[in-house]
N, C-alpha and C positions, 0 to 999 in steps of 0.2 A: 813912255807916255802912260800916265796914270788915269784911271777912271773909276767910277763907282763899282763896288762889288754888290751884286743883287742882295737885297736885304732879306728876301724870302727864297729859300731853296727847297724844291720838292725832293725829299730824300729818295723817293722812288725813281727819280730821274737821273741818279748818279750811280756809278758802280758800287756794289756792296757785296758782302759775302766773300767767297773765294774768287779772285780774279786771276786768270792765267796770263802770264807773259810768255810769248813764244821764243824759242831758240832752236832752229832747225839743226844747228851744229851738234846738238846733243842727241838728236834722234834721226838725223838724215832727212833730206828733203822729202823723200817719199813717206816718211813716218810722221810728219808733223800733223797732217790731217787725221791720222789714226789716233795720235795722242790727244788731240783736241776733242775728237769724237768720244774718246773714252772719258775724258774729263767732264764733258757735257753729260754723258750718261751717269756720271757720279754726282751731278747736281750743279756744276758750274754754269753760269749764265752770262758771264762777261769774259771776253778774251781781248788782249792787246797784241796786235800783230807788230812785231819788231822787224827783223830781217831787212834792215835798212841798206844793207850792202847789195841787195839784188837789184837788177835793172827794173825800171818801173813796170814794164809790161809783165814780167814774171811775178813781181810783187802784187800787181793788180789781179792777176789770175789766181794767186794764192788767196788773196782777200776774198775773191768771189767764192772760192771753194769753202772757206771757213764760214762765210756768211750763210751759205746753204746749210751747213751743219747746225748753226745756231738758230736758223729760222724756224726749225721744227719745234723748238722749245721756247720761242720768243726771246732768244738771247741777242746780245749786241756785240758786234765787232768794233773795236776801237783801233785806229791806226796810229802808230807812233810816228810823229813828225807832222808837219803842217799840211801835207797832201792827204786828203781823206780817201783817195783811190776810189772815187765814185760813191763813197758813203757820206756820212755827215757827223762822224765822231772821231776826234783826234786826241792824242796825248803828246804834249810838247816838252822838250827838255828845258831845264832851268835857264839855259843861256838864251833862249829865244825861240821863235820870233816874238817881238813886242811891237805893237799890241797883238794879242792873240786873234786868230781868224774868227769871224762871226759865223759860228756853226751851232747846231742844237746841243752838242756836247763837246766840251773842251776841258781836258785835264792838263796838269803841269807837274813835273817832277820838282820837288823841293827838298832841301836838306837842312835848312835852318830857318830861324824866324825872319831874317832879312829877305830870303826868297819868298816866304809866305806873305810878307808884307807887300811884296811887289805885285801880287796877283791883282788883276783888275776884273775882267769879265769871265774868268775861268769858273767852271762849275765844281771842280774837285781838285785835290792835289794828292800825290803820293809823297810820303815822308820816309826818307831812307838815309843810310842803312840802319835798320833797327838792330840787326845782328850781323856778325861776320858772315860773309857769303862766299861759297866756292865759285860762283859765277864771276865775281869780281874780287879776287883775293887782294888784300891790302887796301881795299876801298873802305874808307871810314874816317875817323874812328866810329864804331857803332854807337847809336844813340841809347840802346837799351830801352826797356819799356817805360822807364821814368822819363827819359828824354822824349820818347814818343808822346807820353802824356802831356808834357809841358808844351810841345809844339801843337798838339791837337787842341789844347785849351786856348791857345792864342790864334788859331786859324779861324778865319771867317768863312771857310768852305769845308765841306766834309773831307776827311782824310783817309787814305788807305795806307796801311803799314806795309813797307817793302824792304826786303833784304834779309835773307837767311831764315825766313819763316818756313819751317818744315814739319813741325809736329802739332798735334791737336792742342797741347798745352801752350805752345807759343801763339796759336790762333786765339785761344781764350784770353791770354794775357794782353794781346794787342787790342782786342775788343774791349776789355775791361779798362784799358788805357784811353779809350775814347774813339778809336778808329772804327769806321763804318764797315771795314772789311780788310782783307789782306791780299796783297799782290804776290803771287807765287810763281817762280820760274823753275828753279832746279828740282824742287821736290816732285814736280809733275813731269817735267821734261825727262828726268832720269828714272822715273818710276817704272818698275817692271809691270805693274798693273795700274794704269792711270785712273781707271774707274774706281777701284778700291781706294786709292790714295785720295782722290777728289772727294769721294763719299765720306771718308774719315775726317778730312779737314772741314768739309762743309757741315757735317754733323756737329763738330765742335763749335762752329760758328752759330748754327741754329740753336744749340743748347745755351750758348752764351747770351743770345739776345732774347731767349724765351723768358717771359716774366715768371717770377717765382710766386707760387701760391702760398700765401701767408694766412694762418689761422688767427683770427682775432675774436674778441668777445662779441663783435658785431657780425661775425661770419667770416667767410673766406674772401680775401682781397688779393688783387694782382698787383705786383710791384716789379719794376724792371730790376735786373741784376745790377749790382754796384758798378757805377761808372759808365753805364750804357745809355744810349739814346733809344727810348722805347719805340720811336717811330721808324726806325731803320727796317726796311723790308728784308725778309730772308730770301726772297726769290724775285724774279721778274726782270723786266727790261724796259727801257724807255724808248727805244728806237726799233724800227722795223728792220730786222737783220737781213732778210733775203735781198731786198732792193737797196738797202743802205740808206734809205730816206724814209722819214716818217715823223709823226708827232709823238710826244710823250704818251705812253700807255700805262694803264694801271698794272700792278704786279700780276704775274701769271697766277693761275688758279692754284688752290691749295694742293690739288692732286699732283702738281709738279714738285712739291716739296720733297727733298731727298729723304729716304728712310735711313735710320742708323745702320751702319755697316755691321756685318757679322764678324769681321776680323779687322784689326787695326792695320792700316798701311803705313809705310814709311817712305 
């Protein structure tokens, strides 16, 4: 079933920056909240809860714990699958369900233009795989940054780059290709220091979207870096994280903006 895609999208109401995807198998069930808390301390404001193999009750309890971590910084938890687990933000697979549920925030995984064209009332999409990934070996072929650029240009909703994004240079390239952010799993789930790694990747994103000061004969002007959308926020959240329900909110205050790390994480 097809329907109209909203003609105007509030960029502050969709995931941007560094978005964390969870995988407890890489950190252990007891370590997932620790890793997410570390990533949040490093500047992350959006987390996608996967763990779809867990019983609903266990998954709902995990969602509540992650929402509590995100609430203190105005962050948002998005739940993979159609069940928001008491919240109001979900991320759906390319295969369905269609039509998407009527919720304040709905994302969809896409891998080609056909899947992007199938979107109806979704608010954003992930585009993958941009690079080869250790999480899903053999999944591809990878789009590369040029493939990402082509899909981002034809997408009618904001896109997140997903798949094998692990370095600051890759974050910069994805944003320059038009993505409003990057969805990261392995680089943070496997990190020895999630806070440092998140801060490094987030700083690369902030630098990529910060307008460049250009000296002209008429004075200093501000212009966005090549290929970027200057209206993309660097921080903030659209939904109330603790309760899982809320209305779109403006980006969080400037004081929440992460500071450049003192040492690069990997």
